[in-house]
C-alpha positions as CSV (number, residue, x, y, z in Angstrom):
1,M,31.1,-4.4,5.9
2,S,28.8,-4.5,8.9
3,R,25.3,-6.0,8.7
4,A,23.9,-2.4,9.0
5,D,26.1,-1.3,6.1
6,E,24.9,-4.1,3.9
7,I,21.2,-3.3,4.5
8,L,21.6,0.5,4.3
9,E,24.0,0.7,1.3
10,P,21.3,0.2,-1.4
11,M,19.0,2.6,0.4
12,W,21.2,5.7,0.4
13,R,20.3,6.6,-3.2
14,T,16.9,7.9,-2.1
15,I,17.6,8.7,1.6
16,D,17.9,12.4,2.5
17,S,18.7,12.0,6.3
18,I,18.4,9.6,9.2
19,V,17.5,10.9,12.7
20,D,19.3,8.7,15.3
21,E,21.2,6.7,12.7
22,E,23.5,5.3,15.4
23,A,20.6,3.6,17.2
24,L,19.2,2.2,13.8
25,R,22.6,0.8,13.0
26,R,22.9,-0.9,16.5
27,R,19.5,-2.5,16.0
28,L,20.4,-3.7,12.5
29,D,23.8,-5.0,13.6
30,A,22.1,-6.9,16.5
31,G,19.8,-8.6,14.0
32,E,16.6,-7.2,15.6
33,R,13.4,-7.6,13.7
34,L,12.3,-4.0,13.3
35,R,8.8,-2.6,13.1
36,I,8.6,0.0,10.4
37,K,5.8,2.5,10.8
38,Y,3.9,3.5,7.7
39,G,0.9,5.7,8.2
40,V,-1.5,7.3,5.9
41,D,-4.5,9.6,6.3
42,L,-7.4,8.2,4.3
43,T,-8.0,11.2,2.1
44,A,-7.2,10.9,-1.6
45,P,-6.0,7.3,-2.2
46,D,-3.8,8.1,-5.2
47,L,-0.2,6.9,-4.7
48,H,2.3,7.9,-7.2
49,L,6.0,7.3,-8.0
50,G,7.0,9.9,-5.3
51,H,5.2,7.9,-2.6
52,A,6.7,4.7,-4.0
53,V,10.3,5.9,-3.1
54,N,9.4,5.2,0.6
55,L,7.5,2.1,-0.3
56,W,10.5,0.5,-2.1
57,L,12.7,1.3,0.9
58,M,10.2,-0.5,3.1
59,R,10.1,-3.4,0.7
60,H,13.8,-3.7,0.9
61,L,13.6,-3.9,4.7
62,Q,10.8,-6.5,4.4
63,D,13.1,-8.6,2.2
64,Q,15.6,-8.5,5.1
65,G,12.9,-9.9,7.4
66,H,11.6,-6.7,9.0
67,T,7.8,-5.9,9.4
68,V,5.9,-3.0,7.9
69,V,3.1,-1.9,10.2
70,F,0.7,-0.1,8.0
71,L,-1.5,2.4,9.8
72,L,-4.8,3.5,8.3
73,G,-5.4,6.8,10.0
74,D,-9.2,6.5,10.2
75,L,-9.5,8.8,13.3
76,T,-6.8,11.3,12.3
77,T,-8.4,11.6,8.9
78,Q,-11.3,13.2,10.7
79,V,-8.9,15.7,12.2
80,G,-7.0,16.5,9.0
81,D,-3.2,16.8,8.7
82,P,-2.5,20.6,8.3
83,T,0.8,19.9,6.6
84,G,1.1,22.2,3.6
85,K,-2.5,23.4,3.9
86,N,-3.5,27.0,3.9
87,E,-7.0,26.3,5.0
88,T,-8.8,23.8,7.3
89,R,-9.5,20.6,5.4
90,P,-13.1,19.3,5.1
91,V,-13.9,16.2,7.1
92,L,-14.7,13.0,5.1
93,S,-17.7,10.8,5.8
94,P,-17.2,7.4,7.4
95,D,-18.2,5.7,4.1
96,A,-15.6,7.7,2.2
97,I,-12.9,6.9,4.7
98,E,-13.6,3.1,4.4
99,A,-13.6,3.3,0.6
100,N,-10.3,5.1,0.7
101,A,-8.8,2.6,3.2
102,Q,-9.5,-0.3,0.8
103,A,-8.0,1.7,-2.1
104,F,-4.8,2.4,-0.1
105,L,-4.5,-1.3,0.7
106,D,-4.9,-2.3,-2.9
107,Q,-2.3,0.3,-4.0
108,V,0.4,-0.4,-1.4
109,S,0.2,-4.1,-2.4
110,I,1.7,-3.1,-5.8
111,V,5.1,-2.6,-4.0
112,L,4.9,-4.0,-0.5
113,D,4.9,-7.7,0.5
114,T,1.5,-8.2,2.2
115,D,2.4,-11.6,3.7
116,P,1.3,-11.4,7.4
117,A,4.8,-12.5,8.4
118,V,6.1,-9.1,7.3
119,F,3.0,-6.9,7.1
120,E,0.5,-5.8,9.7
121,V,-2.5,-3.4,9.3
122,H,-3.9,-1.3,12.1
123,R,-6.2,1.7,12.5
124,N,-5.6,4.4,15.0
125,S,-9.2,4.2,16.1
126,E,-8.0,1.0,17.8
127,W,-6.4,3.1,20.6
128,F,-7.9,6.5,20.3
129,G,-11.4,5.1,20.1
130,R,-11.1,3.7,23.7
131,M,-8.7,6.3,25.2
132,P,-10.2,8.1,28.2
133,I,-10.3,11.9,28.0
134,S,-8.0,12.1,31.0
135,E,-5.3,10.1,29.2
136,L,-5.7,12.3,26.1
137,L,-5.3,15.5,28.2
138,G,-2.2,13.9,29.7
139,L,-0.7,13.6,26.2
140,F,-1.6,17.3,25.5
141,S,0.2,18.3,28.7
142,M,3.5,16.9,27.2
143,T,3.3,19.3,24.4
144,T,3.8,23.1,24.6
145,H,2.3,25.9,22.5
146,A,5.8,26.9,21.5
147,Q,6.5,23.5,20.1
148,L,3.4,23.6,17.9
149,M,4.0,27.1,16.7
150,A,7.4,26.0,15.4
151,R,5.6,24.4,12.5
152,D,6.1,26.6,9.5
153,M,2.5,26.1,8.1
154,F,1.1,27.4,11.4
155,R,3.4,30.4,11.4
156,E,2.5,31.1,7.8
157,R,-1.3,31.0,8.5
158,I,-1.0,33.3,11.4
159,A,1.1,35.8,9.4
160,A,-1.5,35.7,6.6
161,G,-4.3,36.2,9.1
162,R,-5.9,32.8,8.5
163,E,-7.5,30.8,11.2
164,I,-6.1,27.6,12.8
165,A,-8.8,25.3,14.1
166,L,-8.1,23.8,17.6
167,H,-8.4,20.2,16.3
168,E,-5.6,20.9,13.7
169,L,-3.2,21.8,16.6
170,T,-3.9,18.3,18.0
171,Y,-2.8,16.5,14.9
172,P,0.9,16.3,15.7
173,V,0.0,14.9,19.1
174,L,-2.1,12.2,17.6
175,Q,0.4,11.2,14.9
176,G,3.1,11.2,17.5
177,Y,1.3,8.9,19.8
178,D,0.7,6.5,16.9
179,S,4.4,5.8,17.0
180,F,4.1,4.7,20.7
181,A,1.0,2.7,20.1
182,M,2.5,0.8,17.2
183,Q,5.8,0.2,18.9
184,S,7.6,1.8,16.0
185,D,11.3,1.2,15.6
186,V,11.8,3.2,12.4
187,T,9.6,5.3,10.1
188,I,10.3,6.3,6.5
189,V,8.7,9.6,5.5
190,G,9.1,12.7,3.4
191,S,10.8,15.7,5.0
192,D,7.4,17.4,5.3
193,Q,6.4,14.8,8.0
194,L,9.6,15.1,10.1
195,F,8.0,17.4,12.7
196,N,5.2,15.0,13.4
197,E,7.5,12.0,13.6
198,M,9.8,13.9,16.0
199,M,6.8,14.2,18.2
200,G,6.6,10.5,18.0
201,R,10.1,10.2,19.4
202,Q,9.2,12.5,22.2
203,Y,6.1,10.5,23.3
204,Q,8.0,7.2,23.1
205,Q,10.7,8.6,25.3
206,R,8.2,10.2,27.8
207,L,6.2,6.9,28.0
208,G,9.2,4.7,28.6
209,M,9.9,3.2,25.1
210,R,13.0,3.3,22.9
211,S,12.4,6.1,20.4
212,Q,12.1,5.4,16.7
213,S,14.7,6.4,14.1
214,I,13.4,8.5,11.3
215,I,14.5,8.1,7.7
216,T,13.6,11.1,5.5
217,T,13.7,10.7,1.7
218,V,14.4,12.9,-1.3
219,I,11.5,14.8,-2.8
220,T,11.6,14.7,-6.6
221,P,10.1,17.4,-8.9
222,G,6.9,16.6,-10.7
223,L,6.6,16.1,-14.5
224,D,6.2,19.8,-15.0
225,G,9.2,20.7,-12.8
226,G,7.0,21.7,-9.9
227,P,8.2,21.1,-6.3
228,K,6.8,17.6,-6.1
229,Q,4.3,15.2,-7.7
230,S,0.8,16.2,-6.9
231,K,-2.7,15.2,-7.9
232,S,-3.9,18.8,-7.8
233,L,-1.2,19.8,-10.2
234,G,-1.7,16.8,-12.5
235,N,2.1,16.4,-12.7
236,Y,2.4,12.8,-11.4
237,V,2.7,9.2,-12.5
238,A,0.2,7.1,-10.5
239,L,1.1,3.6,-9.4
240,T,-2.2,2.5,-10.9
241,D,-1.5,4.0,-14.3
242,T,-1.3,1.5,-17.2
243,P,2.1,0.6,-18.6
244,T,1.2,2.8,-21.6
245,D,0.4,5.8,-19.5
246,K,3.5,5.4,-17.3
247,F,5.7,5.2,-20.4
248,G,4.1,8.1,-22.2
249,K,4.1,10.4,-19.2
250,I,7.8,9.8,-18.6
251,M,8.6,10.4,-22.2
252,S,7.1,13.9,-21.7
253,L,9.5,14.6,-18.9
254,S,11.7,17.6,-19.5
255,D,15.4,16.8,-20.2
256,D,16.7,18.5,-17.1
257,L,14.7,16.3,-14.8
258,A,15.4,13.0,-16.5
259,G,18.5,12.1,-14.5
260,V,16.8,12.9,-11.2
261,W,13.8,10.7,-12.1
262,A,16.1,7.9,-13.3
263,S,17.9,7.9,-9.9
264,A,14.8,8.1,-7.8
265,Y,12.4,5.8,-9.6
266,T,14.3,3.1,-11.3
267,N,16.7,0.2,-10.5
268,L,19.3,1.3,-13.0
269,D,22.8,1.0,-11.7
270,E,25.2,3.9,-11.2
271,R,27.0,3.4,-14.4
272,E,23.8,3.5,-16.4
273,L,22.7,6.6,-14.5
274,A,25.9,8.4,-15.3
275,R,25.4,7.5,-19.0
276,I,21.9,8.8,-19.0
277,R,23.0,12.1,-17.5
278,E,25.6,12.5,-20.2
279,D,23.2,11.5,-23.0
280,M,20.6,14.1,-21.8
281,K,23.3,16.8,-22.2
282,A,23.8,15.8,-25.8
283,G,20.1,16.4,-26.7
284,G,18.4,15.1,-29.8
285,E,17.8,11.4,-30.5
286,V,20.5,10.5,-27.9
287,A,18.5,12.2,-25.2
288,R,15.3,10.7,-26.4
289,D,16.8,7.2,-26.3
290,A,18.0,7.9,-22.7
291,K,14.4,8.7,-21.8
292,L,13.3,5.6,-23.5
293,T,15.6,3.7,-21.1
294,I,14.1,5.5,-18.1
295,A,10.5,4.9,-19.1
296,G,11.3,1.3,-19.9
297,A,12.9,0.8,-16.5
298,V,9.9,2.3,-14.6
299,V,7.4,0.1,-16.6
300,E,9.6,-3.0,-16.0
301,R,9.7,-2.3,-12.3
302,Y,5.9,-2.3,-12.0
303,H,4.8,-4.5,-14.9
304,G,7.6,-6.7,-16.0
305,T,10.2,-7.0,-18.8
306,A,7.7,-7.9,-21.5
307,A,5.5,-4.9,-20.8
308,A,8.5,-2.6,-21.0
309,A,9.6,-4.0,-24.3
310,R,6.1,-3.7,-25.7
311,E,5.6,-0.1,-24.7
312,R,9.0,0.9,-26.0
313,E,8.2,-0.6,-29.4
314,A,4.7,0.9,-29.5
315,F,6.1,4.4,-28.6
316,L,8.7,4.2,-31.3
317,N,6.3,3.0,-33.9
318,V,3.8,5.7,-33.3
319,F,6.0,8.7,-32.7
320,S,8.7,8.0,-35.2
321,G,6.1,7.6,-37.9
322,R,6.7,3.9,-38.6
323,A,3.2,3.0,-37.6
324,D,0.0,4.5,-36.2
325,P,-2.7,3.3,-33.8
326,K,-5.4,1.4,-35.7
327,D,-8.1,3.9,-34.8
328,I,-6.3,7.1,-35.7
329,R,-8.4,9.9,-37.3
330,D,-7.4,12.7,-39.5
331,V,-8.3,16.2,-38.3
332,T,-7.9,19.5,-40.1
333,I,-7.4,22.7,-38.1
334,S,-6.8,26.3,-39.1
335,D,-4.2,27.5,-36.5
336,R,-0.8,26.2,-35.7
337,A,-0.8,27.9,-32.3
338,L,-3.8,27.6,-30.0
339,T,-4.6,26.7,-26.4
340,A,-4.7,23.1,-25.2
341,L,-8.5,23.4,-24.7
342,D,-9.0,24.8,-28.2
343,L,-6.9,22.0,-29.7
344,L,-8.9,19.4,-27.8
345,E,-12.2,21.0,-29.0
346,A,-11.0,20.6,-32.5
347,V,-10.0,17.0,-32.2
348,R,-12.7,15.9,-29.8
349,P,-15.9,17.6,-30.9
350,D,-17.9,14.7,-29.5
351,L,-17.1,15.7,-25.9
352,S,-18.6,18.5,-23.8
353,Q,-16.4,21.3,-22.6
354,S,-16.3,19.9,-19.1
355,A,-15.3,16.5,-20.3
356,R,-12.4,18.0,-22.3
357,R,-11.3,19.8,-19.1
358,R,-11.5,16.6,-17.2
359,L,-9.2,14.8,-19.8
360,L,-6.6,17.6,-19.4
361,A,-6.9,17.4,-15.6
362,Q,-6.4,13.7,-15.7
363,N,-3.2,13.9,-17.7
364,A,-4.9,12.1,-20.6
365,V,-3.9,14.5,-23.4
366,R,-0.6,14.4,-25.2
367,V,0.7,16.2,-28.4
368,D,3.5,14.2,-30.0
369,G,4.1,12.5,-26.7
370,R,4.2,15.8,-24.7
371,L,1.8,15.9,-21.8
372,L,-0.8,18.7,-21.7
373,G,-2.6,19.6,-18.5
374,D,-3.3,23.4,-18.4
375,P,-6.4,24.2,-20.5
376,N,-4.8,27.7,-21.3
377,E,-1.4,26.4,-22.2
378,Q,-0.3,27.6,-25.7
379,V,0.3,24.7,-28.0
380,T,2.0,24.7,-31.4
381,V,1.2,21.8,-33.8
382,T,2.5,21.0,-37.3
383,D,1.2,18.8,-40.1
384,G,1.4,15.3,-38.9
385,S,1.3,16.0,-35.2
386,I,-0.3,13.2,-33.3
387,I,-2.8,14.0,-30.6
388,R,-3.8,11.5,-28.0
389,S,-6.9,12.2,-25.8
390,G,-7.7,9.4,-23.6
391,R,-6.6,5.8,-23.8
392,R,-7.8,5.0,-27.3
393,A,-8.5,8.3,-29.0
394,W,-5.9,9.3,-31.5
395,A,-5.9,12.0,-34.2
396,R,-3.4,13.2,-36.8
397,V,-3.4,16.9,-37.5
398,T,-3.4,18.7,-40.9
399,V,-2.9,22.4,-40.6
400,R,-4.9,24.4,-43.2
401,A,-3.5,27.8,-44.2
402,G,-5.6,30.8,-43.4
403,R,-9.0,30.7,-41.8
């Protein structure tokens, strides 16, 4: 097995494709110390397990001696990445950008090795802040209108009669130039960023540099089966979630997604993954136990073996009826079927309606371990159902016949 094979073999599990794989293999076989570009716009600093797929691949390369070059896109944040956006994004204030920059640094350190020997931090204002307008116009001259219109989100906006601001059209140019300025050898991104990173290859070639290889990674459905984890959809597990929240959220995952999440978000070996897939087909307690394994593996990865064992025991104690949280309350309701918001009103009369909606939006409400997020979702409860609303608020339901 070649040096490149040894490095790439454990990565294939979450790799979707590699652009210019041959060049990447040559560099790895030659023992070059690669610079791995990792760039973020400083908008919402909420990294979740989906983002961590890329981070763990970078961490693996760091462990082989390669360097992650972390780019805080302070200038491009003011432009706004149009990827997946139907409308022009609002521009953040400088203070908000700085606060988000620190939050990102704190969160990536959960996975990445931040030793300066394998970790650099840059801001793209370092080069764009002093770039003459003549040089910027020169970059624009290397890009055609047809290239930019190849982006699906631009075509979709035009077809829908929505405006595209001129500054949004410049975003792929700016992100592409970042690859040149950072001397990027490889970047690891979701497939939605492939267009911008291909622009990076173009600028590196035009400006006399070896072009970067691009690794795109698998995109995993969110907790609710949506196309991906998203803060706006409330269907994600955040890196900053507590062990209890990580464990509980994963236990609410639908059976058909459990195998996919196990493969993308844990270190379980292939034999264990195959067993989980078979157990999920069996259903019942066998499937539940398989999800316990997944949840435990995720918690262990981020918080250690002791935390995983503790959360597994706590979950089994509460939801199998062997024990209850110390502060559990008994609540009587009249209906077995009601909306999530109505149920929360019954068990949390101490909160305002807006506070209840915030709990639902924050993925802080569960019924018998199942996550609730949509205020209008229909929920069926039975005598003994356990409602969790927030970190320490628990209630046991008794259903009263009639009204």
